[in-house]
SEMI-623660 format. One record per residue (C-alpha): residue in three letters; x, y, z. Coordinates in steps of 0.2 Angstrom, whole numbers, plus 2048, in hexadecimal, padded with zeros to 3 digits. Last residue first. Layout:
residues N
ALAXYZ;...
***
This chain:
residues 1045
UNK17E46DB0B;UNK18346FAF9;UNK17947DAEF;UNK16A47CAE4;UNK16148CAE0;UNK150489AD8;UNK147490AC9;UNK13548EAC3;UNK12E48DAB2;UNK11D491AA9;UNK11848FA97;UNK109485A9A;UNK114477AA3;UNK11E478AB2;UNK130479AAA;UNK13E478AB6;UNK14D484AB8;UNK15B47EAC4;UNK16748CACA;UNK176482ACF;UNK185480ADB;UNK18B46EADA;UNK19346FAC9;UNK19A45FAC1;UNK18A454AC1;UNK17F462ABA;UNK18D466AAE;UNK18C454AA7;UNK17A456AA3;UNK17C465A97;UNK16E471A97;UNK178481A99;UNK17A492AA0;UNK18A493AA9;UNK18B4A0AB7;UNK19D4A6ABB;UNK1A24B0ACB;UNK1B04BCAC9;UNK1C04C2ACF;UNK1CC4B5AD8;UNK1C34A6AD2;UNK1C24ABAC0;UNK1D14A3AB7;UNK1D4494AC3;UNK1C1490AC3;UNK1BF492AB1;UNK1CE487AAE;UNK1C7479AB9;UNK1B647BAAF;UNK1BF47AA9E;UNK1CA46BAA3;UNK1BB461AAA;UNK1B1464A9A;UNK1C045FA8F;UNK1C144FA99;UNK1AE44BA98;UNK1AC44FA86;UNK1A8461A80;UNK19C466A73;UNK18D469A7F;UNK197477A89;UNK192485A7D;UNK18348CA87;UNK18249EA8E;UNK1914A3A99;UNK18C4AFAA6;UNK1984BAAB0;UNK1964C2AC2;UNK1A24CEACB;UNK1A34DBABE;UNK1B14E8AC1;UNK1B24F8AB7;UNK1C34FBAAF;UNK1BD50BAA7;UNK1B2505A99;UNK1C1501A8E;UNK1C74F5A9C;UNK1B64EDA9D;UNK1B54EBA8A;UNK1C64E2A8A;UNK1C14D7A99;UNK1B14D1A90;UNK1BA4CEA80;UNK1C74C4A89;UNK1BA4B8A91;UNK1B14B6A80;UNK1C14B3A77;UNK1C74A6A84;UNK1B649DA82;UNK1B849DA6F;UNK1C9494A71;UNK1C2488A7E;UNK1B3484A72;UNK1BE482A63;UNK1C8475A6B;UNK1B946BA71;UNK1B146BA5F;UNK1C2467A57;UNK1CD475A50;UNK1D1475A3E;UNK1C7485A3A;UNK1D248EA46;UNK1DF48EA38;UNK1F1487A3B;UNK20148DA44;UNK210482A47;UNK219478A55;UNK210468A54;UNK20B467A66;UNK20C47AA69;UNK1FD47DA5D;UNK1FD48FA58;UNK1EB494A53;UNK1E749FA44;UNK1DA4AEA44;UNK1D44B8A35;UNK1D14CAA38;UNK1DB4D3A2A;UNK1D64CAA1A;UNK1C74BEA17;UNK1BA4CBA11;UNK1C74D4A07;UNK1CA4C59FB;UNK1D84B89F8;UNK1DF4BBA0A;UNK1EE4C5A0E;UNK1FA4BBA1A;UNK1FB4C1A2C;UNK1EF4B5A35;UNK1ED4BCA46;UNK1F24B1A55;UNK1EA4A5A61;UNK1F549AA6C;UNK1F1488A70;UNK1FA47BA7A;UNK1FE483A8B;UNK1F2478A95;UNK1E447CA88;UNK1D9485A95;UNK1E848DA9D;UNK1F0494A8E;UNK1DF498A87;UNK1DC4A4A95;UNK1EC4AEA93;UNK1E94ACA80;UNK1D94B5A81;UNK1E14C5A89;UNK1ED4C6A7A;UNK1E04C1A6E;UNK1D54D0A73;UNK1E34DCA72;UNK1E74D5A60;UNK1D44D7A5C;UNK1D54E9A61;UNK1E44ECA55;UNK1DB4E3A47;UNK1CB4EEA4B;UNK1D64FDA46;UNK1DC4F5A36;UNK1CB4EFA32;UNK1C4501A33;UNK1D3508A29;UNK1D04FBA1B;UNK1DC4ECA18;UNK1DC4E4A07;UNK1EF4E5A07;UNK1F04E89F4;UNK1E44F79F5;UNK1D14F79F6;UNK1D04F8A09;UNK1C3507A0A;UNK1D0512A12;UNK1DD50EA05;UNK1D15119F7;UNK1CC5229FD;UNK1DE527A00;UNK1E35229EE;UNK1D552D9E8;UNK1DB53B9F3;UNK1EC5399EB;UNK1E55399DA;UNK1DB5489DD;UNK1EA5529E4;UNK1F354E9D4;UNK1E55549C9;UNK1E55659D2;UNK1F75689CE;UNK1F45749C0;UNK1E657D9C9;UNK1F157E9D8;UNK1FF5869CE;UNK1F45939C7;UNK1ED5979D8;UNK1FF5989DF;UNK2035A59D1;UNK1F45B09D5;UNK1F85AF9E8;UNK20A5B39E4;UNK2055C39DA;UNK1F95C89E8;UNK2075C59F5;UNK2135CF9EA;UNK2075DD9E9;UNK2065DD9FC;UNK2195DB9FD;UNK21B5EB9F2;UNK2105F59FD;UNK2195EFA0C;UNK22A5F3A05;UNK225605A00;UNK21F608A12;UNK22E5FFA19;UNK23A60AA10;UNK23361AA15;UNK232614A27;UNK24460EA26;UNK24A61FA20;UNK242628A2F;UNK24861BA3B;UNK25A61EA35;UNK25A630A37;UNK25362EA49;UNK261621A4D;UNK26F62DA47;UNK26863AA54;UNK26762DA62;UNK27A628A5F;UNK28063AA60;UNK27763CA71;UNK27E62CA78;UNK290631A74;UNK28D641A7E;UNK286638A8E;UNK293629A8E;UNK2A1630A9A;UNK2B0624A99;UNK2B961AAA6;UNK2CC61CAA7;UNK2DA615A9C;UNK2EC612AA3;UNK2ED600A9E;UNK2DB5FAA9A;UNK2E05ECA8E;UNK2EF5E6A98;UNK2E55E5AA8;UNK2D75DCAA0;UNK2E35CFA99;UNK2EB5CCAAA;UNK2DA5CAAB2;UNK2D45BEAA5;UNK2E45B3AA7;UNK2E25B2ABA;UNK2D05AEAB8;UNK2D35A1AAA;UNK2E0598AB4;UNK2D6597AC4;UNK2C7592AB9;UNK2D1584AB1;UNK2D857EAC2;UNK2C757EACA;UNK2BE575ABB;UNK2CC568ABB;UNK2C9564ACD;UNK2B6564ACC;UNK2B7559ABC;UNK2C354DAC4;UNK2B754CAD3;UNK2A8549AC8;UNK2B153CABD;UNK2B6533ACE;UNK2A4533AD4;UNK29F522ACD;UNK2AF51CAD5;UNK2A851FAE7;UNK2A250DAEA;UNK2B3507AE4;UNK2BC512AF1;UNK2B050BAFF;UNK2B34F9AF9;UNK2C64FCAF9;UNK2C5503B0B;UNK2BA4F4B10;UNK2C74E8B0A;UNK2D24EBB1A;UNK2E44E5B16;UNK2EC4F5B19;UNK2FB4FFB13;UNK2F1509B06;UNK2F9505AF6;UNK3044F6AFA;UNK2F84EEB07;UNK2EA4F0AFB;UNK2F44E8AED;UNK2F84D9AF7;UNK2E64D6AFD;UNK2E04D8AEB;UNK2ED4CBAE5;UNK2E94BEAF3;UNK2D64BFAEF;UNK2D94BCADC;UNK2E44ADAE0;UNK2D74A6AEC;UNK2C94A8ADF;UNK2D34A0AD1;UNK2D5490ADB;UNK2C348FAE0;UNK2BE491ACD;UNK2CA482AC9;UNK2C1477AD6;UNK2B047CAD0;UNK2B4479ABE;UNK2BA467AC2;UNK2AA464ACC;UNK2A046BABD;UNK2A845EAB1;UNK2A544FABC;UNK293454ABF;UNK290457AAC;UNK297445AA9;UNK28B43EAB6;UNK27C447AAE;UNK280441A9D;UNK28242FAA2;UNK27142FAAB;UNK268438A9D;UNK26F42BA90;UNK26941DA9C;UNK258424A9E;UNK256427A8B;UNK25A415A87;UNK24E40FA95;UNK24041BA8E;UNK243414A7C;UNK241401A82;UNK232405A8D;UNK22940EA7E;UNK22D3FFA72;UNK2263F2A7F;UNK2173FDA83;UNK213400A70;UNK2143EDA6D;UNK2083E9A7B;UNK1FC3F7A76;UNK1FC3F1A64;UNK1F83DFA69;UNK1EA3E5A75;UNK1E33F0A67;UNK1E23E1A5B;UNK1D93D7A68;UNK1CD3E5A6C;UNK1C93E7A59;UNK1C73D4A57;UNK1BB3D4A66;UNK1B13E2A5E;UNK1B13DAA4D;UNK1AA3CAA54;UNK19D3D4A5E;UNK1983DDA4F;UNK1973CDA44;UNK18A3C6A50;UNK1873BBA60;UNK1993B7A62;UNK19E3A9A6E;UNK19239CA66;UNK19B39AA56;UNK18F39CA46;UNK18838DA3C;UNK17738DA46;UNK17439FA41;UNK17339BA2F;UNK16538EA31;UNK15B39AA3C;UNK15D3A8A2F;UNK15639CA21;UNK146398A2B;UNK1423AAA2F;UNK1443AFA1C;UNK1363A3A18;UNK12A3A9A25;UNK12D3BBA1E;UNK1293B6A0C;UNK1183AEA12;UNK1133BEA1C;UNK1163C8A0D;UNK10A3BFA02;UNK0FC3C0A0F;UNK0FE3D3A10;UNK0FD3D59FD;UNK0EC3CD9FD;UNK0E53D8A0C;UNK0EB3E8A02;UNK0E13E39F2;UNK0D13E09FC;UNK0D23F1A05;UNK0D53FA9F5;UNK0C53F29EE;UNK0BA3F99FD;UNK0C140B9FE;UNK0B84129EF;UNK0A740E9F5;UNK0AB415A06;UNK0B24269FF;UNK0A14299F5;UNK097427A06;UNK0A3433A0E;UNK0A1440A01;UNK08E440A02;UNK08F443A15;UNK09C451A14;UNK08F45CA0B;UNK08345AA19;UNK09145DA25;UNK09446FA1E;UNK083475A23;UNK08546DA35;UNK096476A37;UNK08F487A32;UNK080485A3E;UNK08C47FA4C;UNK09748EA4A;UNK088499A4B;UNK083491A5B;UNK094492A62;UNK0964A4A5E;UNK0854A8A66;UNK08949EA75;UNK09A4A7A77;UNK0914B8A74;UNK0844B4A81;UNK0914AFA8E;UNK09B4BFA8B;UNK08B4C9A8C;UNK0864C0A9C;UNK0984C4AA3;UNK0974D6A9E;UNK0864D7AA6;UNK08C4CFAB6;UNK09B4DBAB7;UNK0904EAAB4;UNK0844E4AC1;UNK0934E2ACD;UNK0994F3ACA;UNK0884FAACD;UNK0874F2ADE;UNK0774E9AE4;UNK0794D9ADA;UNK06B4D1ACF;UNK06C4BEAD0;UNK0674B4AC1;UNK06B4C0AB3;UNK0604C1AA3;UNK0504C0AAD;UNK0494CEAA1;UNK03E4D5AAF;UNK04A4D4ABD;UNK0574DCAB2;UNK04B4EAAAD;UNK0474EDAC0;UNK0594EEAC4;UNK05C4FBAB7;UNK04E506ABD;UNK055505ACF;UNK06650BAC8;UNK05D51AABF;UNK05551FACF;UNK06551EAD9;UNK06E529ACC;UNK060536ACC;UNK062537ADF;UNK075538ADF;UNK075546AD2;UNK069551ADC;UNK07354EAEC;UNK083551AE3;UNK07D562ADB;UNK077568AEC;UNK088564AF4;UNK09156DAE5;UNK08757DAE9;UNK08A57DAFB;UNK09D57BAF8;UNK09D58AAEC;UNK094595AF9;UNK0A1590B06;UNK0AF593AFB;UNK0A95A4AF6;UNK0A75A9B08;UNK0B95A4B0C;UNK0BF5AEAFD;UNK0B65BEB05;UNK0BF5BBB15;UNK0D05B9B0C;UNK0CD5CAB04;UNK0C85D3B14;UNK0D75CBB1E;UNK0E35D0B10;UNK0DC5E2B10;UNK0DE5E4B24;UNK0F05DEB22;UNK0F35EBB15;UNK0EB5F8B20;UNK0F55F4B2F;UNK1055F4B24;UNK100605B1D;UNK0FE60DB2E;UNK110609B32;UNK1165FDB40;UNK126601B4A;UNK12B5F2B55;UNK1285F5B67;UNK1345FAB75;UNK12A5F9B85;UNK11E607B89;UNK11C60FB9A;UNK10D61BB9A;UNK11062CBA2;UNK10D62DBB5;UNK10E63FBBC;UNK10B648BAB;UNK10565ABB0;UNK0FF665BA2;UNK0EE65BBA1;UNK0E565CB90;UNK0DF649B92;UNK0E5642B82;UNK0F064EB79;UNK0F8652B8B;UNK0FB665B8D;UNK10D66BB8E;UNK113671B9F;UNK11F662BA1;UNK12265AB90;UNK11964BB88;UNK11F647B76;UNK127637B7A;UNK117631B82;UNK10D635B73;UNK11962BB67;UNK11961CB73;UNK10661CB72;UNK10661CB5F;UNK11360DB5F;UNK107604B6B;UNK0F8607B60;UNK102600B50;UNK1085F1B5A;UNK0F65EDB5E;UNK0F15EFB4C;UNK0FF5E4B46;UNK0FA5D6B53;UNK0E75D8B4F;UNK0EB5D6B3C;UNK0F65C7B3F;UNK0E95BFB49;UNK0DC5C3B3B;UNK0E85BCB2E;UNK0EA5ACB37;UNK0D85AAB3A;UNK0D45AEB28;UNK0E25A1B22;UNK0DA594B2D;UNK0C9597B26;UNK0D0596B14;UNK0D9585B18;UNK0C857EB1F;UNK0BF584B0F;UNK0CD57CB04;UNK0CA56CB0D;UNK0B856DB0B;UNK0BA571AF9;UNK0C5562AF7;UNK0B8557AFE;UNK0AB55FAF3;UNK0B655CAE4;UNK0B854AAE9;UNK0A5548AEA;UNK0A3550AD9;UNK0B0544AD2;UNK0A6536ADA;UNK09653CAD3;UNK09E53DAC2;UNK0A452BAC4;UNK092526AC9;UNK08B52FABA;UNK097525AAF;UNK093515AB7;UNK080518AB5;UNK08351CAA2;UNK08D50BAA1;UNK07E502AAA;UNK072509A9C;UNK07E504A8E;UNK07F4F2A96;UNK06C4F1A97;UNK06A4F5A85;UNK0784E8A81;UNK06F4DBA8C;UNK05F4DDA82;UNK0684DAA71;UNK0714CBA78;UNK0604C3A7D;UNK0594C5A6C;UNK0684BEA63;UNK0684AFA6F;UNK0554ABA6A;UNK05A4ABA58;UNK06849FA5A;UNK05E493A64;UNK051491A56;UNK05F48EA49;UNK067481A54;UNK057477A56;UNK055477A43;UNK067470A40;UNK066461A4D;UNK062454A3F;UNK072458A36;UNK07B451A45;UNK07443FA45;UNK07843DA32;UNK089444A35;UNK08D438A43;UNK087429A39;UNK09242DA2A;UNK0A1432A35;UNK0A0420A3D;UNK0A0418A2C;UNK0AE423A26;UNK0B841EA36;UNK0B540CA33;UNK0BC40DA21;UNK0CA417A27;UNK0CE40BA34;UNK0CD3FCA28;UNK0D9406A1C;UNK0E540AA2A;UNK0E53F8A30;UNK0E93F2A1E;UNK0F63FFA1C;UNK0FE3FBA2D;UNK0FE3E8A28;UNK1073EDA18;UNK1133F8A21;UNK1173EAA2E;UNK1193DDA20;UNK1253E9A17;UNK12F3ECA27;UNK12F3DAA2A;UNK1363D6A19;UNK1433E4A1B;UNK1483DDA2C;UNK1493CBA25;UNK1543D1A16;UNK1603DAA23;UNK1603CAA2E;UNK1643BFA1F;UNK1733CBA1A;UNK1793CBA2C;UNK1793B8A2D;UNK1833B8A1D;UNK1903C4A24;UNK1923BAA34;UNK1973ABA29;UNK1A33B6A20;UNK1AC3BCA30;UNK1B23ACA37;UNK1C33ACA2E;UNK1C83BCA38;UNK1C63B2A48;UNK1D43A6A43;UNK1E03B4A3E;UNK1DF3BDA4F;UNK1E13AEA5B;UNK1F33AAA57;UNK1F93BCA5A;UNK1EF3BDA6A;UNK1F73ADA71;UNK2093B5A6D;UNK2043C5A77;UNK1FF3BAA86;UNK2103B1A85;UNK2193C2A86;UNK2103C9A96;UNK21F3C4AA1;UNK22B3CDA96;UNK2203DDA98;UNK2213DBAAB;UNK2343DAAAA;UNK2353EAA9F;UNK22A3F3AAC;UNK2373EFABA;UNK2453F5AAF;UNK23B405AAC;UNK239408ABF;UNK24B405AC2;UNK250412AB4;UNK24441FABC;UNK24C41DACD;UNK25D41FAC5;UNK25742FABC;UNK251436ACD;UNK261433AD5;UNK26B43AAC7;UNK26044AAC6;UNK26244DAD9;UNK27544CAD7;UNK274457AC8;UNK26A465AD1;UNK277465AE0;UNK285466AD4;UNK27D475ACB;UNK27A47EADC;UNK28C47CAE0;UNK291482ACF;UNK286492AD1;UNK28E496AE2;UNK2A0495ADB;UNK29B49FACC;UNK2954ADAD7;UNK2A54ADAE1;UNK2AF4ADAD1;UNK2A54BCACB;UNK2A84C6ADB;UNK2BB4C3AD9;UNK2BB4C8AC7;UNK2B24D8ACC;UNK2C04DBAD9;UNK2CD4D8ACB;UNK2C44E4ABF;UNK2C34F2ACD;UNK2D64F2AD1;UNK2DA500AC5;UNK2CB509ACB;UNK2D1508ADD;UNK2E1510AD7;UNK2D751EACE;UNK2CD521ADE;UNK2DD523AE9;UNK2E3530ADD;UNK2D3539ADC;UNK2D253AAEF;UNK2E4542AEF;UNK2DD54FAE3;UNK2CE553AEE;UNK2DA557AFC;UNK2E3563AF1;UNK2D356BAEB;UNK2CE56FAFD;UNK2DF578B00;UNK2DD583AF0;UNK2CC58AAF4;UNK2D259BAFB;UNK2DB59EAEB;UNK2CB59CAE1;UNK2C25AAAEC;UNK2D15B7AE9;UNK2D05B3AD6;UNK2BD5B7AD6;UNK2C05C8ADE;UNK2CD5CCAD1;UNK2C25C6AC3;UNK2B45D2AC9;UNK2BF5E1ACA;UNK2C55DEAB8;UNK2B45DCAB2;UNK2AE5EDAB8;UNK2BC5F6AB0;UNK2B95ECAA0;UNK2A75F2AA0;UNK2AC604AA0;UNK2B7601A90;UNK2A95F7A89;UNK29D605A8A;UNK2A9611A82;UNK2AB605A74;UNK298603A73;UNK296616A70;UNK2A3616A63;UNK29B607A5A;UNK28960FA5B;UNK28F61EA53;UNK298614A45;UNK288609A44;UNK27D618A42;UNK28861EA33;UNK28760DA2C;UNK27460CA2E;UNK27261DA25;UNK27C616A16;UNK271606A17;UNK261610A17;UNK266619A07;UNK26A6089FF;UNK259601A04;UNK2506109FC;UNK25960C9EC;UNK2555F99ED;UNK2425FE9F0;UNK2426089E0;UNK2495F89D7;UNK23C5EE9DF;UNK22E5F99D9;UNK2345F99C7;UNK2335E59C8;UNK2225E69D1;UNK21B5F09C3;UNK2215E49B5;UNK21A5D59BF;UNK2095DE9C1;UNK2085E29AE;UNK20B5CF9AA;UNK1FE5CA9B7;UNK1F15D69B0;UNK1F45CE99E;UNK1F25BC9A5;UNK1E25C29AF;UNK1DA5C999F;UNK1DB5DC99C;UNK1CB5E6998;UNK1CA5EC9AA;UNK1DB5F39A9;UNK1D85FD999;UNK1DD60E9A1;UNK1EE6079A8;UNK1F16089BB;UNK2006139BF;UNK20660D9D1;UNK1F95FF9D1;UNK1F35F89E1;UNK1ED5E69DE;UNK1DD5E09E7;UNK1D45DC9D6;UNK1E25D19D1;UNK1DF5C69E1;UNK1CC5C49DD;UNK1CF5BF9CB;UNK1DB5B29D1;UNK1D05AC9DF;UNK1C25A99D2;UNK1CD59D9C8;UNK1D15949D9;UNK1BF5929DD;UNK1BC58B9CB;UNK1C957E9CE;UNK1C25799DF;UNK1B25729D9;UNK1B95629D3;UNK1C25609E4;UNK1B25609ED;UNK1AE54F9E6;UNK1BD5479ED;UNK1B954F9FE;UNK1A85479FD;UNK1B05369FA;UNK1BC53AA09;UNK1AD53DA14;UNK1A452DA0F;UNK1B4523A13;UNK1B552CA24;UNK1A3526A27;UNK1A8514A26;UNK1B6518A33;UNK1AA51FA3F;UNK1A150EA3F;UNK1AF509A4B;UNK1A3507A5A;UNK1AE4FAA64;UNK1A14EDA66;UNK1964F0A57;UNK1A54F1A4C;UNK1AC4E1A53;UNK19E4D7A4D;UNK19D4DEA3C;UNK1B04DDA3A;UNK1AF4CAA3F;UNK1A34C7A31;UNK1AF4D0A24;UNK1BE4C7A2B;UNK1B74B5A29;UNK1AE4ADA37;UNK1B549DA41;UNK1B94A6A51;UNK1A94B1A50;UNK19E4A1A4E;UNK1A649AA5D;UNK1A34ABA66;UNK1914ABA61;UNK18F499A68;UNK19649EA79;UNK18A4ACA7C;UNK1944B5A8A;UNK1884BFA95;UNK1914CBAA1;UNK19D4D5A95;UNK1924D6A85;UNK1824D8A8F;UNK1894E6A99;UNK1914EEA8A;UNK1804EEA81;UNK1774F5A90;UNK184503A93;UNK192501AA0;UNK19A50CAAD;UNK191501ABA;UNK18C510AC5;UNK18A51DAB7;UNK180511AAC;UNK17450DABB;UNK17251FABF;UNK16E524AAD;UNK161515AAC;UNK15951BABC;UNK15852DAB7;UNK14F528AA7;UNK14351DAB0;UNK13E52AABD;UNK13C523ACF;UNK14D526AD7;UNK151523AE9;UNK161527AF3;UNK16A524B03;UNK160516B0B;UNK168510B1B;UNK16B4FEB1E;UNK17E4FEB19;UNK17E50BB0C;UNK16E509B02;UNK16850FAF0;UNK15650DAEA;UNK15250DAD8;UNK13F50DAD2;UNK137509AC2;UNK12850BAB7;UNK123507AA5;UNK11250DA9E;UNK102505AA3;UNK0F6501A95;UNK0E44FFA9B;UNK0D84F1A9C;UNK0C54EFA9F;UNK0BA4F1AAE;UNK0B94FFABB;UNK0C7505AC6;UNK0D94FEAC6;UNK0D74FAAB4;UNK0DD4E9AAF;UNK0EF4E8AA8;UNK0F84EBA97;UNK10A4EDA99;UNK1194F9A97;UNK1274F1AA1;UNK1284F1AB5;UNK1394F5ABD;UNK1404F3ACF;UNK1524F7AD4;UNK15A4F4AE5;UNK16C4FAAE6;UNK1784F6AF4;UNK188500AF6;UNK1994FAAFA;UNK1A04FCAE9;UNK1914F3AE0;UNK1854E7AE8;UNK1754E1AE0;UNK1624E0AE3;UNK1574DDAD4;UNK1444DEAD3;UNK13B4D9AC3;UNK1284DDAC0;UNK11A4D7AB4;UNK10A4DDABB;UNK0FC4D1AC3;UNK0EA4D7ABF;UNK0EA4D3AAC;UNK0EE4C0AAF;UNK1004BAAAA;UNK1004AAA9F;UNK1094B2A91;UNK1174B9A9D;UNK11D4CBA99;UNK12E4CCA90;UNK1254D3A81;UNK1234E4A8A;UNK1364E6A8B;UNK1374E6A78;UNK1414D8A6F;UNK14C4DCA60;UNK15A4E4A6A;UNK15D4D4A75;UNK1644D3A87;UNK1544DBA8E;UNK1504EDA91;UNK14C4F8AA0;UNK15F4FAAA3;UNK1634F2AB4;UNK1534E8AB7;UNK1514E3AA5;UNK1634DDAA5;UNK1614D2AB4;UNK1504CCAAD;UNK1584C7A9D;UNK1654BEAA6;UNK1584B3AAF;UNK14F4B1A9E;UNK15F4A8A98;UNK15A499AA2;UNK14749AA9D;UNK142488A99;UNK146489A86;UNK15347BA86;UNK152471A96;UNK159477AA7;UNK16947CAAF;UNK17048DAB5;UNK181487ABC;UNK18C48FAC9;UNK19F493AC8;UNK1A949CAD6;UNK1A0495AE5;UNK19C49AAF7;UNK1924A9AF2;UNK18549FAE9;UNK1784A0AF7;UNK17A4B3AF5;UNK1724B2AE4;UNK1614B1AEC;UNK1554AEADD;UNK1424B2ADF;UNK1354ACAD2;UNK1224B0AD0;UNK11B4ACABF;UNK12B4A8AB6;UNK12A4A3AA4;UNK12E4B4A9D;UNK12B4C1AAC;UNK11B4BFAB5;UNK1244C4AC5;UNK1374C2AC6;UNK1414C5AD6;UNK1544C6AD5;UNK15F4C7AE5;UNK1724CAAE8;UNK1794CFAD7;UNK18C4D4AD8;UNK1914E3ACD;
***
């Protein structure tokens, strides 16, 4: 989603503001700058409202986004144009707001409205006007809800810094809202309910025992069965089942005897089948043997190839050794080149360090001068300290003197103010009688205006009724015109149907004419020229009558409309005459009372002027009542002021005396300070200047000593590196020569072996054989399979021939009949056995169910204990202090940290790496989601709480970017082209700020445009592309896009 243009009207601090984002298309990062509270974040509020009908915050309703300075005739409206997947979307929204009525006076609450237009190129392809459908379409297009959009597009940097430092409990609350893991809390409730249900299970099992015993089928039920308890019935059931199993065993023996007889018959039948099958198998083996003998020549050639491949396999290790030696030669050549370059670079570094050493030696006299000057200047500090003490006393004396002077001035001012108030109150009280008289006159005028306003309201109501009647007349006239058109159409349709009906009747008569038959029309028996009728559509008499009935009905409706129209026109004439008379009467009264200077002609203007006069009278009445109340109170204030003046006089005299004493003390301290300053050296005006110079001197001494030490160490390291590189060069050169010798030896051996085996020196033949080595096991397997199969077929054919001997195939019909008879007897025995067994099994099932219920009752407590343990585990009350929900969120946090570390590695130049804290905390609230940071400079992990302000900023920024990417991936990988970062850069120094901006450009330049919302001045200097927000006063602001020329 890429915003193109945003227009805000009466939205927040913006009266009428348009922002063209296409002017920022040439940059990856832009700044939304301005003072705190000027409306920077409101721009993102407008984006969110245009897309989803709500702002970025849940606790602020859309109607509250309307500007406080907006008048009631200009609506609040936001228009947004954005591009997404090659389509242009234009969305307009207005929140619920109170505006002036479009007709008449007063205000009206207008509900929210909106419109979404979709364009492909310059062609509109869709338009949606229902708010619900707009929101559904936007979410479908972006694949994001409002909350997800705010979380991804607006990164509140301060919130993520608090998230970074928060404990596991607070992190869990934030991540729960993002990843919707409240389900796991509900799981805990479900498990608790299951634990409660276990307590009711025991009674259910007892009921199940009684139910199962009632289902038992008794062979000989005892007479007192209903009087026996479950344990006694269970004992009887076991005894019955023992006897039944014995009976079943007898039936099983009988069945086994029949099965033996059946098996004997079946064996004889199968032996005959086998005899016939052997004849068939013998013929198949003889055919297969013939086929295998035909493949013998191909197998001989494959055997020769196998021998060559085995020879090549014996040479494979030497060939591989040859290839390894070639690779080693290439590697050592590259190493020698690198070492040569390293030696050259190291020698250049050594030369530079030696030159630096000479420069440091030349600076040695200046260092000695600094060491001599340092102790002399330290001895001057006590004199400066004495001057500072006198200056401190002088400042305190001056502050006391100033405070006393201010107190005296305040007392004089208070005395003067009370005297002025006394005079003003005396003059004001004299106006009270005049105010009371004016108040009475205004109340009379207001009463007359209210009566006239009621009369004007009645006239307006009558006028609205007349207008409504006029609209009805207009509509009735339209209806009448429509009715006339319908009558004309029906009449034409009727005439057409009637004519068609006549033509069809004529056609029928013509068809009935025959020579010598009288014509039904003229009676002639000759028909020289019968009428020629074209083919016409058949029309029935019913169709004609139906059309005639419709015409008659519509004509009657037309007459009714004409009568109703005349009646309404008469009503309007009467009502208009009466309204005009009432209006004239109202104007006469207005002229008589002289409450309005100019009397308008139009009623709406009269109503407006009456309301304005009433408002003016109300304001005047309120002012007069306020004045009367104030004057009454001022009488009481007058006595209080006179008493305050008497009390104030002795206080003023005491304060003046104290002021004179403090002036004398201040002059004395000034003289002492001047004497002490004359004893100080002239080069340093104060102790801070001396200390500053001493600090600079000490730093210069330390810098020189550090430079000397560093230079010496680097020279030593360079010499060691140079010696090591040259030694490595000699060693590798020797290895290279030895490897070359081995390579030539191996090459000669392989050539000799090739000539001896294959009578050629062409290595390509060896290479081809080596390439076929993976197929050697397959060739061997094929040859072995062939030989084995040949032997098996020969052996099998001989065995079958010996078994068959002189035997001939057998007729199986008689043997099959005997087998079927034995099978029928066996089936009868099995059926009897199965019926008895099923009954026993059913009773056994009831018996087992009763015994299982008893076992479940006995083991119920163990199940409860296991469920209790599960509840504690899900809630995180175990030793690990890690609940199920936090365990799931921990996995999500690991994914976020993986993405965050990709950004943090760039932002911190590879120094920092965020990891989860694996140790268990002292409490559950600080276990599971704690974050550590690995510092590569010190090679160990530490808490994120140890990060400085700038370090915590880049870590939090990495988290913010990562969270947005993770949410996008979980939302279907939707692409957002613009990102906003809200504040957070104020804690960075200049270097950190430059690093953060460079890293952001490097991270995001290929995918997104970033808008930084901040008031930091340094950002305004670093980022050329800006949306600059400026306050105009009275709660208004304007925004301007600034881009380089």
